[in-house]
N, C-alpha and C positions, 0 to 999 in steps of 0.2 A: 645454438648462443651466439648473440652477436661477437664480433670480436674487436677489441679495442686497439686502434692503430695510432700511433704517434703522428701529429701534424706538425713536419719541420719548418722550421723558421729559414729563411734564407740566411747564408753565412755572413757574420758580421765581421767588420774588419777589427774592432777590438771588442774588449768586454767580455760576457759570459759565452758568447759563441764563437769568439776568435779560434782560428785553427782547427775547428771540429769538421770540416770538411761540408758535411750536410748541413751545420747549423744545428740547433738544439730543438726538441719537442716544444710545441708552445705549452703544453698542459705541465710538463717537467720543469721547464725555464720557470714556471710562476713559483713552484716550490723551491727551487735553488734561490730565486730573488726573494722570498721571505725569509730563508735563512742568512742571506746575504746584508739584510737590512740590519740584523742583531751585530753588534760590535764585534768585529774579529770574529764572526760566525760562532761565537760562544753560545752553547745552550742555556737556558734560564736555570735551569734544574741543577742542584750540587748533590754529590752523594759522597758521604763522610763514613769514614770506617773509624768507629770509636770504641776503642778497645774491643774490637773485635767484632761489635754490632753495628750494622749498616742503618743509616739515616739518610732519608731523601727530602731535600727542601729544596727552597728557592734561594738564587743569589740575593734577591731583595729581604727576605726574610734575614739572612746571615748579614746583611749590611746593615741594620737597624742602627748600631751604634758604630760611628767612623772610627772610634779610637779602640775598638775591639779587635781581638785575634781573628777574629772569624772575617771581620769587614777586609782587614790585611791578606787574609788567607785566598778570599774572593777576588782581591785586584792583583795577585799573584805578585806580592811584595818583594823584590830581590832579598831585602835585608831578612825575610821569614824562611827560615828552612824546614820545608815541607815536603813529604814524600807521597808518594800514589801507590797503590797496590795493584794488581794485575786486573783489576776491574775499572782502574782509574778513578778509585774513590780515595780521597785526602786520608791519611793516616794520622789518627790523633791518639796517642797513649794516655788516654783518661778512662775513666770508671763512666761506663755508658749508662748505669742506673741514674747517676746523679746529672749526666746529660740532658736526660729528657725533659725535668722542668725547665732547664736553662733555654732549650731549643723551643719549647712551648712559649715561655715569656716572651722571646722575640718575635713568635706569629701573631699572639695577641696581646700583649702587654699585660698579662695577668700573672700572679704570681701562684700557681698551683703544687702542692707537694702533699703527695702522698703520705698516710698517717706513719707508715712502716719507715719511711726515710727521715733523715735527721737534717734539721736545718743546716746544721755546721755542715755538713756534706755538701750541700747546694752553695752555701757560701763559699766554700773552699772552690768550687768551679766556676763561680761566678767572678771569682778574683784572678782565678787563672785566664778565663777568657776577657778579663777585663771591661766587663759590661758594668759601666759604674751606676747606672739607675737599678740594676739588678741587686747589686751589691747592698745599697742603702735600703732598697727593700725587704732583703734577706736579713738585714743587721735589725731594723725596727722590728721583725717577727720574732727574731730571738729575744730582744728586749722585752717584748710585750709578754713572751712565755713564761721566761723567768721571773718576771713581776707576778703573775699570775700564780707560779710555783711557789715563789716565797710568801704568798698570804695564805697559803694552804696549813689547817692544822696540823701538828704535829701527829705522828702515829705512835702508840705505845704498843710493845710486846711483853705478855707476862708469860713466866714460866714458873710451874710451882715443880721444886725438885725433891725428891725422897732422898734421905741419906742417912748413914749412922754417925754417932758422935764424934768418932775419930776421923770421919770424913768432913767434916765441918772445917778443919784447919785447912785442908787442903784446897776445900770448896774457895775459902776466903783467899787463898793465895793464887788463885787461878780467876778470881771475880777481876775483869778487865773488860778494855772493849766497850765500855759504855753501860755494862750491866751493873745495876745496884741492888742492894739488899730493901725487899718491903715489908716481908713479915717471918718469922719464924716459929713454928709451932710444934709442940712435944705430942708425938703419936702415941694414942692409946692401942695397947695391945691387948686382943683378946685370949683369956686362959680360962678353958672352961666357962662358967657362967658369970666371970668376974672379969673386971677391966683393970689393967694397970699400965704403969708407963714402962715396961720392959726392967731387965736388970740393968746394970750399970754398963755391962759390956754391950748390949744389945738394944740399949734406947735408940730409937729413931725419930727423925725431926722430918717437917713440911717445910721446904724454906720457899719462900716467895721471891721471884727476882724480876726486875723488870729492865727495858731497855728501850729508848727513844729512837725512831727510825727517821732519818732525815729524807724530805721529800727530793726528787729526782724530776726531770722532764719527762722520764717515760715510767712513774711511780715511785714506791720506795725501795731505798736500798735494802736487801734482804741476803746479801752474799755475806756469808761470815767470814772474818778476818783469821788469820794465824791463830790469835788468842782466842778467839771464841770456839775455834776448834779444839783448842787444847781445853778449854772449859768444858766443851761437851765429852771430851773424851775421859773425864776425871772417873767414870764410872758410876757417876750419880744418875738414879732413875726419874727422867723427866716424866713428871706423872701429867701434866696437862699444859698445853700451850695454848693461850688466848691471845686475840688483838685487843687493843683497847681502842 
């Protein structure tokens, strides 16, 4: 196998080879010269530690917006208090989940948000990093989403509750949180071969109640409030739960 030998340049009075006695290898000096052509010998790659997650990108990407926090970070702004971890990555105490869409926007100029991410979270990060064009884009997207949501038809939930006569008063007192009566029906009780409405002490009723669910960006509200939980805890038998 052929061995690689360095071809030394003659000592130079000044510059890269000065003071090195035998000069520099012609091949090695080419690599050092290429590095020296970058301002201050700084690499074009930047490593970020955002909330414990590492991101690798270029200075060109981070400098898209001259007014942004990331631009100032790359310029080593003396007024910007920034620290580095043991790997040399800039430490940024923010949520890495929402930093992804911000970084991708700086890379290709398009806003791409996964379905499981809230636009408000991306907006919060865009405002923190002071990326003005992204702030406008996210706000427009939120307005568009809210406009579509407000145009969606309302959804109703119906419940059929079985109760005895003495429970009706309790049910009326706990009817709140948007629930309203739709229908009240006396239940026929089978005794032998005949049907009647039961005796006065055991008369039973079916009560139909309904509630309108408000639309949200991620579906309809379904979490019961404390009043609804109280209503459900009255001991009434929920015969049927239907969506409308």
